[in-house]
Backbone as ProteinMPNN parsed JSONL, in Angstrom:
{"seq_chain_A": "MSPLQQLIADVPQQGQVRWIGVRPQSRAAMIELEAVEARREAGLTGDHARPGPRNARQVTLIQWEHLAVISSLLGRPAEQPVLAQDLRRNLVISGINLFSLKNRRFRIGQAILETTGWCQPCARLEQNLGLGTFQAVRGHGGITARVIQSGIIRLCDTLQVEPLDLQTL", "coords_chain_A": {"N_chain_A": [[1.284, -24.913, -2.891], [4.04, -22.573, -2.832], [6.862, -22.283, -0.475], [6.62, -19.689, -0.283], [5.242, -18.405, -1.327], [3.301, -19.042, 0.499], [4.086, -17.624, 2.734], [3.346, -15.473, 2.055], [0.761, -15.097, 1.803], [0.371, -15.549, 4.327], [-1.169, -13.181, 6.408], [-0.451, -12.428, 9.931], [-0.259, -10.645, 11.749], [-2.42, -7.534, 13.278], [-3.577, -4.557, 12.37], [-4.086, -1.125, 14.172], [-6.811, 1.961, 13.726], [-5.35, 4.838, 14.385], [-5.454, 7.576, 13.993], [-7.521, 9.594, 12.045], [-8.503, 11.647, 9.067], [-9.948, 13.991, 6.841], [-9.906, 15.785, 3.731], [-11.58, 18.128, 2.818], [-11.184, 19.847, 0.617], [-8.773, 19.76, -2.615], [-6.323, 21.423, -1.378], [-6.957, 22.448, 0.92], [-6.904, 22.119, 4.642], [-6.041, 19.68, 6.421], [-8.84, 17.689, 8.0], [-9.633, 16.351, 11.642], [-11.065, 13.77, 12.539], [-13.187, 11.301, 14.546], [-14.323, 9.419, 13.723], [-15.241, 8.231, 9.988], [-17.41, 7.853, 7.317], [-17.231, 5.667, 5.206], [-16.907, 5.099, 1.79], [-18.229, 2.993, -1.135], [-16.497, 2.489, -4.142], [-16.761, 5.527, -4.064], [-15.046, 6.404, -1.298], [-13.732, 8.686, 1.634], [-16.415, 9.979, 3.097], [-16.418, 13.308, 2.979], [-13.993, 13.893, 2.136], [-12.084, 14.963, -0.379], [-11.347, 13.387, -2.707], [-11.583, 11.879, -5.754], [-14.725, 10.405, -6.833], [-16.038, 7.145, -7.72], [-15.409, 3.9, -9.809], [-12.961, 3.876, -11.5], [-11.069, 4.934, -9.416], [-8.241, 5.033, -7.9], [-7.04, 5.855, -5.824], [-9.262, 6.298, -3.207], [-8.899, 6.644, -0.897], [-6.186, 7.143, 1.525], [-3.813, 5.647, 3.511], [-1.16, 5.196, 5.952], [1.522, 4.219, 8.029], [1.445, 4.027, 11.203], [4.089, 4.031, 12.953], [5.715, 4.813, 10.946], [5.747, 7.141, 11.39], [7.526, 8.344, 13.369], [9.953, 7.754, 12.026], [10.271, 9.195, 9.549], [10.126, 12.013, 11.376], [12.206, 11.57, 12.283], [14.743, 11.176, 10.161], [14.135, 13.961, 8.768], [15.707, 15.247, 10.762], [14.463, 16.396, 12.996], [13.172, 17.367, 16.367], [12.214, 15.965, 19.116], [10.114, 16.923, 20.371], [9.124, 18.198, 18.342], [7.871, 16.756, 16.259], [6.815, 14.873, 13.263], [3.52, 15.121, 12.179], [0.251, 13.273, 11.824], [-1.672, 14.538, 10.604], [0.369, 16.525, 8.916], [0.83, 15.581, 7.257], [-1.052, 14.277, 5.203], [-2.577, 11.914, 4.879], [-5.617, 10.266, 5.034], [-5.482, 7.559, 6.531], [-4.475, 6.619, 9.591], [-2.41, 3.63, 10.697], [-1.423, 1.262, 13.091], [0.782, -0.928, 14.019], [0.849, -2.917, 11.75], [2.677, -3.661, 8.679], [1.854, -2.33, 6.171], [2.793, -2.43, 3.561], [2.646, -5.272, 3.413], [0.271, -5.734, 2.7], [-0.263, -5.372, -0.095], [-1.903, -6.067, -3.167], [-4.125, -7.209, -1.524], [-7.329, -7.374, 0.375], [-8.773, -6.19, 2.913], [-10.522, -5.3, 6.351], [-11.687, -2.534, 7.723], [-12.832, -1.443, 10.677], [-16.341, -1.212, 9.507], [-15.929, -1.465, 7.248], [-14.518, -2.809, 3.953], [-11.821, -2.81, 2.328], [-9.383, -2.404, -0.335], [-5.696, -2.949, -1.443], [-4.309, -0.447, -3.68], [-2.061, 0.731, -4.179], [0.822, 2.068, -3.843], [1.971, 5.066, -1.663], [3.364, 7.795, -3.127], [5.095, 10.789, -2.062], [4.693, 13.717, -2.302], [5.011, 16.649, -4.264], [4.759, 18.68, -2.491], [3.989, 18.279, 0.297], [7.377, 18.766, 0.578], [7.205, 21.445, 0.196], [5.402, 22.104, 2.17], [6.826, 21.023, 4.431], [9.454, 21.502, 4.868], [12.938, 21.356, 3.641], [14.171, 18.756, 2.248], [11.963, 17.092, 2.635], [10.31, 15.267, 0.459], [12.194, 13.236, -0.083], [12.82, 11.98, 2.447], [9.845, 11.129, 3.252], [9.798, 9.001, 1.178], [9.338, 5.423, 0.089], [8.09, 5.375, 2.338], [5.951, 6.329, 2.375], [3.269, 5.278, 2.632], [0.099, 3.031, 2.057], [-2.723, 3.587, -1.032], [-5.523, 3.125, -1.766], [-9.102, 1.344, -2.297], [-12.546, 1.201, -1.994], [-14.304, -1.109, -1.286], [-16.707, -2.343, 0.425], [-19.024, -0.189, 1.654], [-19.023, 1.224, 4.747], [-18.561, 2.285, 8.279], [-15.733, 3.796, 9.764], [-13.845, 4.024, 12.755], [-11.672, 5.654, 14.901], [-9.525, 3.835, 16.894], [-10.91, 1.604, 15.565], [-10.137, -2.042, 14.417], [-7.759, -3.143, 12.14], [-7.828, -5.962, 9.785], [-7.038, -8.154, 7.404], [-8.254, -9.669, 4.763], [-9.098, -13.092, 4.126], [-6.676, -14.53, 1.308], [-7.482, -15.371, -1.887], [-6.113, -18.293, -2.615], [-7.013, -19.367, -5.28], [-6.176, -17.143, -7.027], [-2.687, -16.94, -6.538]], "CA_chain_A": [[1.411, -23.57, -2.605], [5.369, -22.576, -2.343], [6.884, -21.64, 0.892], [7.427, -18.074, -0.521], [3.624, -17.744, -1.205], [2.879, -19.054, 1.938], [4.756, -16.763, 3.639], [3.454, -13.771, 1.475], [-0.257, -15.119, 1.517], [-0.327, -15.423, 6.384], [-0.709, -11.758, 7.883], [-0.794, -12.829, 11.088], [-0.585, -8.743, 12.297], [-3.771, -6.917, 12.865], [-3.606, -3.423, 12.603], [-5.36, -0.625, 14.512], [-7.02, 2.967, 13.607], [-4.607, 5.734, 15.434], [-5.846, 8.426, 13.19], [-8.746, 9.476, 10.73], [-8.87, 12.841, 8.488], [-10.38, 14.395, 5.358], [-9.404, 16.895, 3.053], [-13.136, 19.289, 2.056], [-10.551, 20.527, -0.963], [-7.308, 19.74, -2.628], [-5.608, 21.917, -0.759], [-7.411, 22.203, 2.365], [-6.419, 21.569, 5.819], [-6.869, 17.957, 7.13], [-10.167, 17.777, 9.001], [-9.422, 15.389, 12.134], [-12.384, 13.003, 12.606], [-13.199, 9.958, 15.445], [-15.097, 7.801, 12.783], [-15.589, 8.04, 9.026], [-17.823, 6.77, 6.572], [-15.861, 4.436, 3.455], [-18.466, 4.573, 0.28], [-17.614, 2.079, -1.859], [-16.621, 3.274, -4.815], [-16.421, 6.965, -3.711], [-14.049, 6.864, -0.997], [-14.631, 8.742, 2.951], [-17.187, 11.22, 3.106], [-16.276, 14.603, 3.707], [-12.623, 13.897, 1.439], [-12.446, 15.117, -2.016], [-11.39, 12.356, -3.514], [-12.855, 11.668, -6.664], [-15.661, 9.147, -6.842], [-15.8, 6.268, -9.084], [-14.344, 2.775, -9.816], [-11.425, 3.747, -11.529], [-10.262, 6.381, -8.835], [-7.567, 3.791, -7.087], [-6.531, 6.509, -4.842], [-10.02, 6.473, -3.002], [-8.415, 6.206, 0.517], [-4.637, 6.831, 1.551], [-3.095, 4.829, 5.006], [-0.026, 5.224, 6.357], [1.54, 3.663, 9.153], [2.057, 5.264, 12.551], [5.475, 4.015, 13.091], [6.835, 5.547, 9.921], [5.833, 9.055, 11.62], [8.631, 9.226, 14.126], [10.66, 7.314, 11.573], [10.048, 10.303, 8.783], [10.609, 13.014, 11.77], [14.481, 11.349, 12.584], [15.055, 11.403, 8.666], [14.16, 14.927, 8.568], [16.312, 15.805, 11.949], [12.987, 16.956, 13.481], [13.594, 17.202, 17.996], [11.311, 15.092, 19.458], [9.079, 18.136, 21.05], [8.061, 18.555, 16.961], [7.721, 15.05, 15.573], [5.858, 15.689, 12.155], [1.995, 14.595, 12.805], [-0.122, 12.783, 10.881], [-1.912, 15.696, 9.223], [0.825, 17.069, 8.077], [1.647, 14.553, 5.675], [-2.155, 14.429, 4.183], [-3.17, 10.947, 4.569], [-6.777, 10.065, 5.335], [-5.849, 6.818, 7.986], [-3.081, 6.666, 10.12], [-2.349, 2.302, 11.21], [-0.66, 0.92, 13.92], [0.372, -2.955, 14.281], [1.166, -3.395, 10.872], [2.931, -3.45, 7.941], [1.076, -1.706, 5.257], [3.053, -2.821, 2.686], [2.178, -6.406, 3.591], [-1.264, -5.733, 1.865], [0.18, -5.155, -1.57], [-3.026, -6.847, -3.515], [-5.099, -8.012, -0.455], [-8.432, -6.247, 0.486], [-8.82, -5.978, 4.668], [-11.566, -5.125, 6.834], [-11.283, -1.654, 9.191], [-14.267, -1.364, 10.921], [-17.577, -2.113, 9.069], [-15.643, -1.557, 5.76], [-13.811, -3.542, 3.237], [-10.752, -1.694, 1.243], [-8.834, -2.905, -1.317], [-5.063, -2.229, -1.7], [-4.338, 0.042, -5.231], [-0.913, 1.381, -4.817], [1.932, 2.553, -2.972], [1.419, 6.082, -1.823], [4.213, 8.516, -2.776], [5.274, 11.993, -1.516], [4.109, 15.081, -3.325], [6.334, 18.091, -4.092], [3.784, 20.075, -1.776], [4.833, 18.071, 1.121], [8.442, 19.714, 0.449], [6.753, 23.307, 0.404], [4.778, 22.387, 3.332], [7.444, 20.816, 5.801], [10.824, 22.063, 4.762], [14.213, 20.943, 2.651], [14.249, 17.265, 2.434], [11.258, 16.388, 3.449], [10.201, 14.459, -0.198], [13.139, 12.351, 0.245], [12.308, 11.345, 4.105], [8.86, 10.335, 3.203], [9.753, 7.864, 0.067], [9.129, 4.736, 1.242], [7.267, 5.678, 4.531], [4.771, 7.594, 2.414], [1.872, 4.779, 2.972], [-0.578, 2.773, 0.685], [-3.97, 4.181, -1.761], [-6.966, 2.191, -1.22], [-10.237, 1.824, -2.363], [-13.527, 1.203, -0.81], [-15.125, -2.124, -1.828], [-17.691, -2.469, 0.86], [-19.019, 0.532, 2.94], [-19.389, 0.993, 6.132], [-17.697, 3.321, 9.22], [-14.528, 3.61, 10.233], [-13.86, 4.5, 13.827], [-10.847, 6.126, 15.964], [-8.936, 2.857, 17.867], [-10.957, -0.263, 15.272], [-9.041, -3.444, 13.864], [-7.523, -3.25, 10.628], [-7.764, -7.111, 9.622], [-6.723, -8.599, 6.134], [-9.141, -11.096, 4.346], [-8.398, -14.357, 3.477], [-6.658, -14.726, 0.17], [-7.872, -16.624, -2.636], [-5.569, -19.294, -2.841], [-6.613, -20.001, -6.716], [-4.937, -16.555, -7.718], [-1.495, -16.905, -6.575]], "C_chain_A": [[3.302, -23.137, -2.192], [5.831, -22.283, -0.838], [6.804, -20.19, 1.112], [5.858, -17.562, -0.6], [2.724, -18.294, -0.251], [2.766, -17.881, 3.174], [3.935, -15.151, 3.155], [1.442, -13.912, 1.642], [-0.627, -15.136, 3.784], [0.17, -13.879, 6.375], [-1.522, -12.13, 8.763], [-0.823, -11.554, 11.657], [-1.925, -8.291, 12.039], [-3.367, -5.229, 13.213], [-4.826, -2.33, 13.737], [-5.482, 0.593, 14.012], [-6.331, 3.733, 14.762], [-5.476, 6.888, 15.024], [-6.882, 8.728, 12.237], [-8.973, 11.487, 10.576], [-9.287, 12.748, 6.917], [-9.753, 15.634, 5.011], [-10.821, 17.425, 2.166], [-12.485, 19.59, 1.11], [-9.604, 19.906, -1.34], [-6.607, 20.193, -1.947], [-5.826, 22.39, 0.717], [-6.842, 21.862, 3.643], [-7.096, 20.821, 6.308], [-7.905, 18.56, 8.366], [-9.959, 16.376, 10.105], [-10.766, 14.563, 12.44], [-12.176, 11.963, 13.824], [-13.936, 9.197, 14.526], [-15.407, 8.938, 11.16], [-16.655, 7.479, 8.149], [-16.908, 6.496, 4.782], [-17.561, 4.21, 2.742], [-17.983, 4.194, -0.505], [-17.475, 2.884, -3.539], [-16.738, 4.963, -4.837], [-15.46, 7.645, -2.86], [-14.678, 7.321, 0.361], [-15.042, 9.92, 2.484], [-16.433, 12.772, 3.645], [-14.976, 15.066, 2.748], [-12.877, 14.25, 0.311], [-11.599, 14.106, -2.869], [-12.159, 12.272, -4.616], [-13.191, 10.463, -6.939], [-15.475, 8.404, -8.074], [-14.896, 5.268, -9.173], [-13.423, 2.892, -10.403], [-10.273, 4.416, -10.975], [-9.49, 5.199, -7.824], [-7.288, 4.586, -6.175], [-7.781, 7.125, -3.961], [-9.923, 6.919, -1.342], [-7.248, 6.875, 0.698], [-4.685, 6.447, 3.281], [-1.493, 5.361, 5.26], [0.166, 4.799, 7.494], [2.412, 4.39, 10.436], [3.41, 5.285, 12.969], [6.557, 4.707, 12.118], [6.463, 6.876, 10.207], [7.198, 9.307, 12.84], [9.943, 8.84, 12.817], [11.288, 8.941, 9.9], [10.625, 11.372, 9.471], [11.58, 12.586, 11.771], [14.991, 11.62, 11.13], [14.759, 12.924, 8.165], [14.857, 15.768, 10.215], [15.034, 16.23, 12.731], [13.236, 16.396, 14.926], [12.174, 15.86, 17.893], [9.606, 15.788, 19.816], [8.348, 18.482, 19.451], [8.353, 18.132, 15.812], [6.298, 15.914, 14.166], [4.481, 14.811, 12.615], [1.739, 14.373, 11.342], [-1.173, 14.041, 9.934], [-1.422, 16.255, 8.296], [1.263, 16.589, 6.871], [0.504, 14.214, 4.925], [-2.632, 13.016, 4.254], [-4.56, 10.675, 5.304], [-6.476, 9.326, 7.131], [-4.404, 6.659, 8.619], [-3.208, 4.863, 11.343], [-1.035, 2.116, 11.912], [-0.497, -0.432, 13.864], [0.769, -3.694, 13.139], [1.263, -3.148, 9.541], [2.334, -3.269, 6.471], [1.429, -2.69, 4.315], [2.88, -4.189, 2.671], [0.606, -6.594, 2.908], [-1.238, -5.463, 0.774], [-1.051, -6.793, -2.135], [-3.992, -7.505, -2.504], [-6.45, -7.044, -0.086], [-8.476, -6.988, 2.321], [-10.01, -5.237, 5.142], [-11.004, -3.54, 8.164], [-13.015, -1.33, 9.597], [-15.436, -2.433, 10.233], [-17.16, -2.206, 7.58], [-14.432, -2.393, 5.418], [-12.899, -2.534, 2.288], [-9.917, -2.923, 0.538], [-7.402, -1.958, -1.731], [-5.104, -1.839, -3.131], [-2.984, 0.223, -5.772], [0.163, 1.394, -3.649], [1.767, 4.135, -2.841], [2.806, 7.284, -1.857], [4.082, 9.912, -2.817], [5.209, 12.617, -3.253], [5.14, 16.265, -3.311], [5.647, 19.401, -3.141], [3.793, 19.259, -0.181], [6.336, 18.908, 1.367], [8.29, 21.135, 0.728], [6.47, 23.341, 1.84], [5.593, 22.206, 5.05], [9.087, 20.924, 5.566], [11.77, 20.674, 3.754], [14.058, 19.679, 3.005], [13.303, 16.212, 2.484], [10.387, 14.899, 1.98], [10.98, 12.888, -0.531], [13.166, 11.185, 1.562], [10.955, 10.664, 4.041], [8.966, 8.771, 2.399], [9.971, 6.352, 0.991], [8.545, 4.491, 2.3], [5.908, 6.18, 4.081], [3.296, 6.305, 2.377], [1.489, 4.099, 1.799], [-1.954, 3.311, 0.066], [-4.411, 2.688, -1.602], [-7.955, 2.681, -2.176], [-11.247, 1.369, -2.019], [-14.317, 0.047, -1.959], [-16.389, -2.198, -1.292], [-18.175, -1.298, 2.128], [-19.144, 0.176, 4.067], [-18.654, 2.33, 6.887], [-17.002, 2.778, 9.769], [-14.518, 4.477, 11.574], [-12.349, 4.37, 14.345], [-10.543, 4.049, 16.721], [-10.076, 1.129, 16.822], [-9.985, -0.735, 14.838], [-8.852, -2.988, 12.493], [-7.251, -5.248, 10.481], [-7.648, -7.657, 7.877], [-7.518, -9.933, 6.334], [-8.544, -11.714, 3.852], [-8.125, -14.285, 2.188], [-6.875, -15.895, -0.48], [-6.66, -16.527, -3.191], [-5.246, -19.178, -3.879], [-5.458, -18.884, -7.768], [-3.792, -16.077, -7.549], [-0.697, -17.311, -7.408]], "O_chain_A": [[3.693, -23.545, -1.099], [4.927, -22.038, -0.04], [6.874, -19.574, 2.175], [5.398, -16.558, -0.054], [1.523, -18.026, -0.215], [1.951, -17.482, 4.005], [3.963, -14.074, 3.75], [0.811, -12.857, 1.593], [-1.672, -14.781, 4.33], [1.316, -13.429, 6.348], [-2.748, -12.23, 8.725], [-1.891, -11.468, 12.264], [-2.547, -8.489, 10.995], [-2.901, -4.871, 14.294], [-5.989, -2.627, 14.013], [-4.373, 0.942, 13.606], [-6.583, 3.443, 15.931], [-6.334, 7.175, 15.858], [-7.07, 7.779, 11.477], [-9.358, 12.309, 11.408], [-9.081, 11.866, 6.082], [-9.183, 16.393, 5.794], [-11.012, 17.104, 0.993], [-13.302, 19.727, 0.199], [-9.202, 19.189, -0.423], [-5.823, 19.32, -1.574], [-4.921, 22.65, 1.51], [-6.013, 20.971, 3.454], [-8.279, 20.897, 6.637], [-7.802, 19.436, 9.224], [-10.098, 15.285, 9.551], [-11.666, 15.392, 12.573], [-11.005, 11.745, 14.133], [-14.074, 8.027, 14.883], [-15.71, 10.129, 11.228], [-16.76, 6.273, 8.376], [-16.338, 7.021, 3.825], [-18.626, 3.633, 2.964], [-17.072, 4.896, -0.942], [-18.286, 3.708, -3.961], [-16.795, 5.483, -5.951], [-14.996, 8.766, -3.065], [-15.771, 6.846, 0.668], [-14.448, 10.717, 1.758], [-16.019, 12.995, 4.782], [-14.783, 16.26, 2.523], [-13.953, 13.89, -0.166], [-11.295, 14.55, -3.977], [-13.355, 12.555, -4.55], [-12.421, 9.548, -7.228], [-14.965, 8.78, -9.129], [-13.742, 5.429, -8.776], [-12.592, 2.035, -10.1], [-9.137, 4.574, -11.424], [-10.179, 4.539, -7.046], [-7.215, 3.875, -5.173], [-7.693, 8.341, -3.789], [-10.845, 7.461, -0.732], [-7.104, 7.507, -0.349], [-5.48, 6.927, 4.088], [-0.902, 5.98, 4.375], [-0.801, 4.843, 8.255], [3.482, 4.988, 10.551], [3.945, 6.336, 13.322], [7.725, 5.033, 12.327], [6.771, 7.771, 9.421], [7.692, 10.415, 13.049], [10.85, 9.665, 12.702], [12.4, 9.346, 9.562], [11.511, 11.975, 8.866], [12.312, 13.281, 11.067], [15.837, 12.514, 11.097], [15.189, 13.141, 7.032], [14.37, 16.825, 10.617], [15.87, 16.363, 13.625], [13.49, 15.195, 15.017], [11.562, 15.236, 17.026], [8.468, 15.362, 19.616], [7.212, 18.948, 19.37], [8.822, 18.63, 14.788], [5.473, 16.828, 14.152], [4.579, 13.872, 13.405], [2.271, 14.749, 10.298], [-1.203, 14.182, 8.712], [-1.948, 16.567, 7.227], [1.835, 17.029, 5.874], [0.811, 13.776, 3.816], [-3.396, 12.902, 3.296], [-4.46, 10.998, 6.488], [-6.778, 9.769, 8.24], [-3.365, 6.599, 7.962], [-3.829, 4.822, 12.405], [0.068, 2.559, 11.588], [-1.471, -1.162, 13.681], [1.037, -4.891, 13.242], [0.341, -2.563, 8.974], [2.428, -4.21, 5.682], [0.712, -3.67, 4.111], [2.991, -4.512, 1.488], [0.038, -7.672, 2.732], [-2.36, -5.21, 0.335], [-1.055, -7.958, -1.739], [-4.646, -8.458, -2.928], [-6.358, -5.857, -0.398], [-8.206, -8.141, 2.659], [-10.549, -4.505, 4.312], [-10.219, -3.597, 9.11], [-14.006, -1.081, 8.91], [-15.549, -3.658, 10.272], [-17.818, -2.85, 6.763], [-13.534, -2.678, 6.21], [-13.375, -1.607, 1.633], [-9.886, -4.105, 0.881], [-7.476, -0.804, -2.153], [-5.733, -2.555, -3.911], [-2.581, 0.082, -6.926], [0.138, 0.652, -2.667], [1.411, 4.666, -3.893], [3.267, 7.659, -0.779], [3.156, 10.407, -3.46], [5.439, 12.323, -4.426], [5.889, 16.622, -2.401], [5.923, 20.601, -3.11], [3.464, 20.102, 0.654], [6.403, 19.665, 2.336], [9.073, 21.851, 1.353], [6.948, 24.147, 2.639], [5.357, 22.71, 6.148], [9.828, 20.26, 6.292], [11.408, 19.563, 3.365], [13.782, 19.464, 4.185], [13.476, 14.994, 2.426], [9.984, 13.815, 2.399], [10.533, 11.846, -1.013], [13.439, 9.984, 1.576], [10.823, 9.646, 4.72], [8.453, 7.72, 2.783], [10.512, 6.177, 2.083], [8.542, 3.501, 3.031], [4.961, 6.429, 4.826], [2.236, 6.797, 1.989], [2.073, 4.247, 0.725], [-2.604, 3.608, 1.069], [-3.867, 1.601, -1.405], [-7.966, 3.77, -2.748], [-10.806, 0.58, -1.183], [-14.753, 0.289, -3.085], [-17.331, -2.159, -2.083], [-17.813, -1.431, 3.297], [-19.346, -0.974, 4.457], [-18.234, 3.274, 6.219], [-17.128, 1.665, 10.278], [-15.109, 5.557, 11.567], [-11.77, 3.285, 14.295], [-11.472, 3.263, 16.908], [-10.023, -0.033, 17.224], [-8.929, -0.105, 14.769], [-9.756, -2.502, 11.815], [-6.383, -5.721, 11.215], [-8.609, -7.258, 7.22], [-7.583, -10.785, 7.219], [-7.568, -11.402, 3.17], [-9.111, -13.984, 1.516], [-6.66, -17.041, -0.085], [-6.111, -15.63, -3.832], [-4.079, -18.973, -4.213], [-4.59, -19.154, -8.598], [-3.486, -15.02, -8.1], [0.512, -17.16, -7.23]]}, "name": "protein", "num_of_chains": 1, "seq": "MSPLQQLIADVPQQGQVRWIGVRPQSRAAMIELEAVEARREAGLTGDHARPGPRNARQVTLIQWEHLAVISSLLGRPAEQPVLAQDLRRNLVISGINLFSLKNRRFRIGQAILETTGWCQPCARLEQNLGLGTFQAVRGHGGITARVIQSGIIRLCDTLQVEPLDLQTL"}
């Protein structure tokens, strides 16, 4: 294994669930939860994500630390920060760079998820949060994932990266 492959394979950080939310319908307000069931190939209970093995966007995750970055890029005062529910992601995770999870499986609580891509901002964010939101969220929108193993995810649960199959590098 090359030094670069070793650096990519090693993810010593662990994350922590800071916020959980679901959308019962596409344009509905987010519902904040203390725990949620992640269902294999179906996403989160109560969320409108389309079920099935081909749906790569069953769960969306964003970094807690990026909420402050997005607020800053929008020029928001500290007393009016961008909130997790404003960005319409399911899980907000602190303490780990979510981009290090590219092509990886990870455990949160009892569930195992697999990263499927980057979560790009949508035009609706611009409509809801104001001019410049689309550009502020670019590169900070988080990741998409699918559920590989069902289980319960709770606030304060740890996100741990599953060991990488070194044969696939």
